[in-house]
MARFILO-263099 format. One record per residue (C-alpha): x, y, z; residue in three letters. Coordinates in steps of 0.05 Angstrom, whole numbers, padded with zeros to 5 digits, always signed. Example, Ala and Ser with C-alpha at 12.3 -4.5 7.8 and 13.67 -1.06 7.14 Angstrom:
BEGIN
+00246-00090+00156ALA
+00273-00021+00143SER
This chain:
BEGIN
+00851-00355-01425MET
+00818-00411-01387PHE
+00828-00426-01313TYR
+00813-00494-01284TYR
+00811-00518-01213TYR
+00783-00583-01185PHE
+00763-00578-01112GLY
+00762-00632-01060LYS
+00723-00695-01078PRO
+00656-00702-01044ILE
+00640-00773-01027GLN
+00570-00792-01051THR
+00575-00867-01055GLN
+00535-00898-00999GLY
+00495-00834-00988ARG
+00436-00853-01031GLU
+00390-00856-00971SER
+00405-00783-00956GLU
+00373-00763-01022LEU
+00307-00792-00999ARG
+00308-00748-00937ASP
+00293-00676-00958GLY
+00332-00644-00902LYS
+00394-00687-00912LYS
+00390-00678-00988ALA
+00389-00603-00976GLN
+00450-00608-00931GLU
+00487-00647-00985LEU
+00466-00596-01037TYR
+00493-00539-00993LEU
+00558-00577-00983GLU
+00568-00584-01058VAL
+00546-00513-01071LYS
+00594-00486-01019SER
+00653-00525-01049GLU
+00637-00500-01119VAL
+00632-00428-01094GLU
+00700-00435-01059LYS
+00731-00461-01123CYS
+00702-00404-01164LEU
+00726-00352-01114ALA
+00796-00382-01116TYR
+00796-00380-01192LEU
+00772-00308-01194ARG
+00827-00288-01146GLU
+00881-00324-01186LYS
+00855-00293-01251ARG
+00859-00223-01222GLU
+00931-00235-01200LYS
+00953-00269-01265ASP
+01008-00225-01295PRO
+00994-00256-01364TYR
+00919-00245-01363ARG
+00925-00190-01414ASN
+00927-00226-01482ILE
+00983-00181-01508LEU
+01027-00193-01447ALA
+01012-00267-01453HIS
+01033-00271-01526PHE
+01096-00230-01514ILE
+01115-00277-01458HIS
+01102-00337-01502GLN
+01141-00308-01560ALA
+01200-00294-01514THR
+01200-00358-01473HIS
+01166-00408-01518GLY
+01096-00435-01521PHE
+01107-00491-01470THR
+01135-00447-01414HIS
+01070-00430-01377ILE
């Protein structure tokens, strides 16, 4: 089973000058890293709570309710 989540967009257009400044580039990097880590934590939490995570339970549900239900 695959889980996907797209976090908030991070505006980079017009921030090219920041990449030339090491400190500002590091701040931008940390902002992106933090957002990715939040998204991964969210996905891990949702995966753990997914009642159909078990492949057998998933297939039984699909066989009972159809393959387009989830």
